N, C-alpha and C positions, 0 to 999 in steps of 0.2 A: 828202574829210576826213568825209564823210557815212557814207561806206563807212569808216573809221578808227572812224569815232568810235560806230558797228552796232558793229563786231568788239570795241570794247573793253566795251562797255554786254554782251555777248555770254559774252565772258568772265567779265567782275566778276559777270555772274547764274548763269554755270556755276559758278564757284570757290564763290561762297555755296551753291548747291544743294548743291556737293560738303562745305562742312564742315557743313551739314544733314544729309546724309546719306552714309556710308562708300560708299566704292567696292565693288564687287564682286567678290570673290577666284575668282569663276566667269566664266569667258572667256566659256562662251555666253550670259551673263545681264550683259555690260558694258552693254546698250541698254535694260536696265530699271531701275524705280525701287525702290530697297533703302529696307526704313523706317531711321528715325532712328537705332533700337539696336534690338537683339532685342528679340522682343515681351516673353519670359516675363521679361526681367531688368526689361525697363519697369516692367510693370505692378506689380512689388515693389519698385519704388524712385523710385517719382513724387514721394515726399519729398525723395530725394537731388538727384534732375535738379532740380527748383525752385530747392535750395540752391544749387546753380551756378549756376544763370541769375541769382540776383540778388548774385555777387560772394561765396558761401562761401570761406572760406578755404582751402578745402584742395582747389581744384582753380585753376589758371592758364590765362587766357584767353591764347589765342592764334592766329594769322592760321590761315582754315582751305588757304592757299594751300600754308603750311609744312609742316601738319599732312599735307595730301594727299600733297607732293611724299615728303616722311620716309618717311611710311608705301609708300610707290609705289615708290619706291630700295630698302625692306628688304626688302618682298615678290618684289623682281626677285634682289636679292642671295641671298636666304634660298633657291633654287632650287641654288645651286651646294653646299652644307651638307647638302643630304640625306642620308639614311643607308638603303638599302633595308628593304622588311619583307618577309619571303615571301610571298608571292601566297597561298599554300595554307592557310597558318594566320593570316594578321596579324598575326603576330608582330613588336613593333617591337624595332629592334635598337639606335638611335642614343641618346647621351644627349647632351643640348646641351650648345651650346662657350660659353661664357663670354667677353667678350671689356671689357677694359675703356671705360669713356664716354667719350670724348675729344670736348671742343671744348664742351661745354655748358654751361661758365660764358661762353663768348665772343658763346651765340647767347641774344638778348635774349627771344625768344618760345618758348625751350626748355621742355620739360616740367618740373613741379617732379620731383626724384630722390625716392624713394620712401622714405620713415622703414622703421626697424629691421626693422620688423616685417609691412612691407607689400609686394605682387607687384601691380606693374603691366601689364595684358595692353591693347594700344591695338587697337581696331579695323582690323581687314583689311591687320594687319601681322604683321611676324613679332616684333619688339622686345616686349621681358619686362625690366624692371627691378624689381632687387629688389637691398636696401644699396648701391647707389651704383652698381651692378653693370648694365651691359647685358649680355642673352643673347638670341640668333636659335634660334627655333625654326624647325623644319625645314619647317614653312608655316603661313600667317599663320591668327590667329579668323577664323575665317570665316562667313557670315553665310547660311542657308539657307533660305526658308521660315516666316522672323523667328524662328528658332533659332541661336542664337549656337555654332558647333563648335571644340573646341581638338585640338590635339594633346597627344593623352593623355600619353606621354612626357615631353613636355617641363614638360608642367604640373606631372605630379606630382613628376621630378625638384626642380621649384624650393620645392613646398610641400615634400618631404621625406618622401614615403612610401615604400613598395619596391613596386615595378612589378614583375609578373612573368608569364612565358606555360604554361599548363598545355596541354602537346599534344594529352593522354588529348581533352578537352572541348573546343578550341581557344578558348578564354577567358585574356585579358588580364585579370591579377588584380592590383587595386590593394589592399596593406594599412596600415591607420594602427591599430596597436595590437590592440586585438582585432575590429575591424570590417574586415568583407574587400568590398570590390565585384569587382562578375565582369562583363566586357563582351566582347558576341560580334560580329564583323564584320557589318553588313546587319541590324543587329536593333533593334527599338525599345524591349526590355527589358531590364533586365540586374538582378542580383539584390544583394542586402545584406543579410551575414548570412544568407543560403538564402534570401530572400525575396524573391521575384521584384516589383519594380518597373518602372511604365510612365517610358521618358521622354518628353520632348516632340517629338522627331526621331530619327532613324533613324543610328546609327552607320554608317560607310562608311571607305574608302581611297581617299585620294588621293597621288598621286606616293611611294608605298608610304608613307606616314604614316597612322596610325589617330586617326581623330578622332572625338569624341563630345559630346555636347552638356555646356558647358558646367556647366550648373544642375543636371546628374546627379550630378555629382562634389560642386559644394559643399552641395548641399542634405543627400546621404546621410552624408559628411563633418561635416558642419556648421561649414563657413568662411563665415564672415560678408565680405558685400562691398558694395560700392556701385557705384553708375553715375554718370561724369562726361557728359552730351551733349556740353558745350563740346568737353572735348577729347578725347571719343570713347576714352574708357578704360573699362576695368573693373579697381577695386582690391578685390583682396580681403588681409581683415585674414589674418595667418599666427597672431597670437596668441592661444595657446589658453590655458586653467586646466588644470595639470595635476587629476587626479581621485585624490582622498584616499581610500582605503577601510583597515579593519583587521579582522581576526578577533579571538576573545578566546576561551580557554579556560582551563580546561576546561567541559563544560558545565554542570559544577554547581557552585557556589562557595559556600563556607560561610563563614560570618565567624568572621574570628579566624582562620583554619586554612588556608583554600586560598591557595596562590599563582598569581595572575593572570597570564596572559601572553597580550601583544598583538602580535600579530604584522600590521605594515605590509603592505597590498597598494597601489601607485599607478602608474596610468595616463597615458597621454597626458604623457610626458615632456619637456619640450622642453629639452634637456640633461641635466643633472645637479640630483638634489635636494641643494639646499644649507643649508634649514632645514626644520624640523619642531616643531611644536607643538600639544602633549597638554594637555587641561585634565580634570580631573577622575578622572585615573585614578590608580589606587593598587596594589601588591605584595599586600597584603593589606587587606582589608576587614574594620574589627572590627564593627560593628553590622550583622545583616540589614536588607534594606529594597532598592528600588530606586536605582542611580544612574546619572545621564549621564554618558557620556565621548563626548570630544568631540578629532577628529586633521585637523592641518591641514598641509599640505607647500608649501614654496617652490621655483620652481628656477630653474635659474641665468640665468632672464630677468627673475628678481625677481617674477615673478608667485607668487602664493598660490591655492591652490586653495580651494574654497568648505568650508567645517569639514562632516566628517563625522561624525556622532553614532550613537552604541549606547545603549542602555538596557539596563546590567547587574540582573540580580535573583539580590540576596544573600540564601540561605536560614540559616537556624540551622541549627547542627549536628546531627546526628542523632543523641539520648542514647537508652542503654537507657531500652524501657520499664518502668513500673512497677506490677511484682505487686500485686494486693492484692485480698482477698474477706472477707466478712463469713459468720461463721453466726447465724441468726434467734437463739440463745442459746448461751449457754457449758456448762451442764450439763443433759444426755439420761439419760431411762430407755436402759436395753438394749431396744435393736427400736422404738426412737423415731426416727422423720423428720427428717435433719437437713435444712434448706435454706441450701441456698448463693448466696449474691448476688456478683455476681462485681464489681469495683470496677478491675479493670486498667485503664492509661490508658499512650497514647504520644505523643509531640510531634508525628508525621507521620502516621502510621499510621494506618486503625480499628481498633478492638477486633479485629472479624472478620478480620482481616488478619493478627492476632496467629498465636504456636503456641501451644498452653494442654499441658502436661503436667503430671498432678495426681498426687499421690505419697499413698497412704494414705487418698482421697478415699472414705469410704464414704455411702452414703446414711442406714444406721445402723451402729451397733458394738453386739458381743456380747458382751462380755468390759467387765468396769467396771474404772475406773482413765482415765488421761491417756490420750488420741489425739490425737498431732500429723499434720496435714494440710499439704503443700507444696504451693504453685503455682508454677510457672517459667513462665512469658511471653516467647516471644522475637520478635524483627522482624523484617522483611525481607530487614535488612543483618548479621542476626546477631548482634545486640545481644540480651542479656536479663537478666532480674533474677527473684530469689525473694522471696518472702512466706510464713512459717510461722505458722501459727495453732493451738491446742489447744483441747481440750472435753474436758470432765469428764462420764464417762460414772458413772453408780450403779449399785447394786447390785440396782433394782429391774428389773422384765420390763414392758416395755407390751407385744411381740410377739416371739414365736420368729422365726427364723431365716426359715422355711418360709412361713409366715404372713405378717411382714412383704414378702418377695419377691413372693407372689402379689399384694399389695393397691397397693404401691408403688413397683418397679423401673417407671422410664419405659418406653411403647412405643419401639422399637426398640433397647432396652437388651435384657441376659439376663444368665441366674443359672441354679446349677448345679438339675439336675433330680435331685430325691431321690422314690426308689421305682422298681420296675420300669413302665418304661412299653408295653413290650408286653402288659404282664396287660390295660391299659386293654379294655374293649370297644370295637368297631369299629364306625363308622359305616355301614350298609351304603345304599349308596346307588343311586342309577339315572345313568343318563347318554346324553345322545344329543349326536351330534357336527355341526358347521353346516359346510356346505360353504367351502371354504377349502385352495387346495392350497401343501403346506408345501415347500420346497425348501430342505433341510437340507445347507450343505455345510461339512463338518469333517471330510472323511479324502480324502487327507492331511492331518493337522491339524496336524504338521510339517512343513512343505512343504522339499523337497532341492534341485529345480529349476524352472526358468520353464516354466509351462506352463499350462494351463487344468484346474483342480480341480473345475470343473464344468460343464455343457452341457445345459440342459433346456429346452422349447415348451412354456408356459403358457397360460392364459385364463382368464378370472374375476378373483375373490378370489386370492388369494397371499398367504406370508407367507414373507418370508427367515430364515432364520440362519445367518450367517457367523459362521464361526469358525477360523483358521490362525493359526500361528506360522511366521516369516520364519527357516529353517536353512541359507540362500543367504550365500556367504561375501561378500558385498555389501548393498546399501541397493537395497532392491524398495518396489514401490506394486502395488495390488492395484484392480482395476476389476471393475463388473458395466457388462457390453455389449448393449445391446438389439437387438435387428437383425427390421426387419419384413419376411418373406418372402412375405407376402399380397400380391394385384394392385390392393387397396386400401387408404389410408392408416390409421390406427391410434392409437388412445388409450390412453395410458400416465399411469394415476394412480395417484402415491404417499401415500399417507394418514396412517399413522406410520413413526417412524423414532428407532430409535434405535443410535448408533455409540458405539464408546469407543474409545482405544488411538490410534496404538500405545503398548504397555506393556510391559515388561519381566515384569510378574504377570499371569498367565493368567486368574486368579478377580476381579482388581480389575478388567480389562477386561470381564468378562463380564456382572460385578455392576452397572458402571455403565451397559451398554449397556440393561439392563432399565430400571433408573430414567431415563434417558433416552427410553428406547418408552413408559415409562405417562408420562411425562410430555407427551409429542407427542400422550397419547392427551384429555392435561387441556386442552392450548392450543393445539391443532392448528397449531402453527408449524412443522409439516413437510410441510406439505400443497403436490403441486405435480403438475404435470401437462405431457406435452410428447407431441407428435404426430410420429411417424412417416411420412414418404413412402414408398411401397412401394421395397422393393431399399435404403431407408435405415438405419443402424446411430447410436445413439448412446449415450453412458454415461449410466448414470443410478447413483441411491444415491453422488450424487458425492463423498460425506463420506468414503467410503472410500480417496479417491486422495485427499486433501487434503495428510496427511501424510506420507511416507516410513517404509519400515521399518526398522528397523535390525536386525542378527543378533539374531536370540534374543525379536525383539519379537511381541508378540500381539496383533492386531484381533479385536473381536464386533462384531455389528450382527444388528440385527432389525428389520424393514420390513415391513409391510403393504403390496401393490400392487394394484390391478385394471387390466384391458384387456380391450377391448372385443373383439379378436379374439387368434388367435395369437400369442404372440412368444418367438422365443429368447433365450435367456438366457445369456451366458457369464461366469465368476467366473476371473480371472486374474490368475496373480501374475506380474510380470516384473521388470525393469530399471527403476531411478528414473524413466531417461532414456530409454526409447523410449516409441513413441504408440503405444498400444495398438489402434484403428482400423488401425496398417498393417503390425502385426504378427499381429493374430489369425491370419489366415489360416497363419501359418507352425507355429504352436504345438501341442504336441504333448500330449495328452490323459493327463494324470497317472494313474497307478493309484492306486486306496483304499491305507489303510495295512494292513488287518486289523486294527487294535483300535477306532478310532473309526468313527461311524457317517456316511454320506450319504447319500442318497437322497430320492425324493418319496415323499410322503404325502398323500392326498387327504384332507379334511376331518378339518382338524387345529386346530378352535377346539371344546372338550367343553366341556359344557354340565352343569353339576350342578345341579340342585333337591331339594333336602330337606326335607320340610313339619313331621316332625315336632318335637318340642320337643327340644332339647341345650344339653349344659352344666348342669342340675340333678345330674347323677353325674358323674365324671371318664369320658370320651369321647376318643374320635383317628378322624380322618380319613385314611386313606392316599391318596397319592399316587405315581404311578410304581413301583411296584412292581410291573406285569405280573400280576397278579391282580385286586383290587377297582378297578385302574386298568389295564387290559391297553395294552401296546404297538399304536402306530399300524403298519398293516402298507403297504409299495411297494413302487418297482421303484427299483436304481439303474439310471438312463437310460445310462450310458456302456457299460456292459456289458450290461444287460437281466438280473439277475439280481432276485429276491423280496426283499426285505429288509425290518427289523424295524428301528423308532425305538426302539433302546432306552434308558428313561428318559425316553423323552418330550420329547427337549428341541425345543423350537420349538412344543408344543401350547399353547396359550391355554386358561388354564382360567376358565371364567366360574360360579363357588359363588354360591349365592342358599340362603340358612339364613335360613326364614321365619320360624322361631321358635328365638329364641336366650334360653335362660332370664336372668332377673335374675342381676346380679351374677356373671357368667361372666368368665373369663379365658379370653382365645384367644390360645395361643399357639404358635411353634413349632418343631418338631425334626428335625433331619438325622438318618435311619438309617444310609445307605449310606455317609458320610464328613461330612466338615468342607463347609459350605454356608455362601454369600455372595450378597446376592440383595437382591430389595425384593418389597413387596407390595401390594398396595392396598385398601386397607379402607376401603367406605362412601366411596369417591372420595377417599380419603388416602394419598398415598402414604409407606410406612412402611418403613424399612430394617430387615434381618433382621442385625439386628446394624448398630449405625453403625460401631463403631470396625475391624472386620473378619469373621470366621467364626464361626460356631458348630459348636461339635461334638454328636456324639452324646448327648452326657452333659450336654446344658446346653440352655437354650427362652429363645426370645428373645419377647419379649411383643409383640402383633401389637393388642391391642383389649381393654377389658375394656366389658361392658355396667354399666350405670346400675342405679337401683331397680327397671326394667319390664323385660318381656319385650318384646324387639324384633327385627327382621328385620337381617341383617347381610349385606353382599353383598363379596366377595373374590375379588379378580383373581390371579393367579399366571401365571406364566411359566419354567420350569426355569433359570437364572441358566448360561451357558455357562461351564465349568470348576469348577464346582460336582457335588455327588455327588446320587445319585437311589437311593431312593426317599425319604418326608420322610413325616413328621405334624403333621396341624394339631390342636396339642391342647384339649380343652374342661376347666377346670376348675373348680369350684363356690369362691368367694372365700368365707375365712371372713368372720367379722362383724368391724364395727370398734370400735375403745375407744372411746367418749365422754368 
């Protein structure tokens, strides 16, 4: 009896331990103590476990012996239903087989059947219950080192996700909507949408079944679950909300005009969408403002999504700008200055963004009668309006046209020349040249094939003038490549740079490049520095290659650089898709065109200082004529010829006039043809006619002295695309009428 009683007590103790500790699925660990539940799920579900121990309604207590016996039977039976996996790839082949639950009603200690949206997994068991149906996995949920492992195929089949195998990467792939999980055999990492994550255990194969940590799937796919320690099961909730989103078009929505389109985008749907709810949406919004539109959907399980909202900005429809101006008076004498005040406005754009077109706008009128002035303004969207106003001009003369122009035409504007400019006496000035190597890349100006348009090695102060047209039957880019052929590093410094284009108009590109060149002198915005290691090549003056050149388009560039050691420079034009550093060694050096100039010229900064009085009488200072201002002499390094810099393009003129008479008009008059550019007058950048070109019969106003003699400093460089020589004119202005 004592022996039997002791044996019975032992059996009861073992049974109690079995209820607390799930049996191991690892035969080698059968005699080892197992944890009461996997460590990771225990830590995250203490509250759920306590609820079970206190008799919570979501679990049913059952005897340990029943659960252990039931689990053991299922584990043993599962071995007969395994479907093999290829050992080399770990690809899972089996779908789990469903069998109807039999006899659950007759067993008073049986587990509760899962509700419609729950999946129940049992510790150390192959059994899975879903929707009242029992499914057998090929292997039981196993515990190894405190981590619960599940057969991946059986689980995802029950959850309703897609599982595939990537033979190239040897990964098992789970997809749920836009989410993708990738697992590898014998790895403690997996990826979620391409991002590597750590698992709490290492995936493995057992009896040809791929096993992964349960929490890797539940966390990545946000599947809620709870642990029933008493019933030794994990209850996964498969109910997930659909996700509702929508897009709105078009980008700009105008009140009272735009028909708005709403395009739903729904994810994570369980079944089909059976209902949707919109709030705040309108096909056409009547008034400008901000509107909140909300969208929700319901799937066939009856679950509603969280509301998704967007704020839609409805703007006032674009209205035409309002053209308006005023004159300071309504009646004027002939030759009397008219002051215009712009009063134009626009509902959306700033007035500086409007395009202005004036008709018959005179600074003064020189015939009596009624004169009508018209202004048309146009916004960025092409809408425009016009306004007209009239002024009356009497028979009385205040100024003649010639006197008025000298006194009142604004700087940067032009007027027709009266008299013979070449009859004016010339200012006989002296000059000296400062060291600065000019690299003029202007031939072939029109480039017909890919290649190197200029190659030179230079050191110290240098100036680049690059001006070329793309005549290839395709899009190209231009580059300047710097190569350090020294045995030590070289520092290359960029001081100033002006770049314009690509443009179909050569004179426009040349004019803008001079403007930006002078601006960089004022603000220092283009100062950069780069170091080249021995043998290294780098792109410099990279503004040149930021935009592709279409056929017929022109680029124009000025830049001042400095290098402490000799650097080889290559100026190239190549296909827009080519890598300049890779193709440089294969490019030919292109021939010059025989019309335009290329060459390297020393001492390209010309200093002119004149200390005698100018402007007391009509005078002129001539530049670019190869007489008063001789052309620089240099070398074409590609062929070794001596060359002359016709027109001295690329030369920077620094002119100082120490004594300019009071009331002197300084103006610009081209002699070789039309000219369009900029000058710097006492530090102020002035256009040589703001709206275009100046002809030899015209002069552009640059500067006026006041009532006192003063020093005037002028900085000029010839704008590519324009013509030389040019004259600076000095004219004594007439007295003003008080």
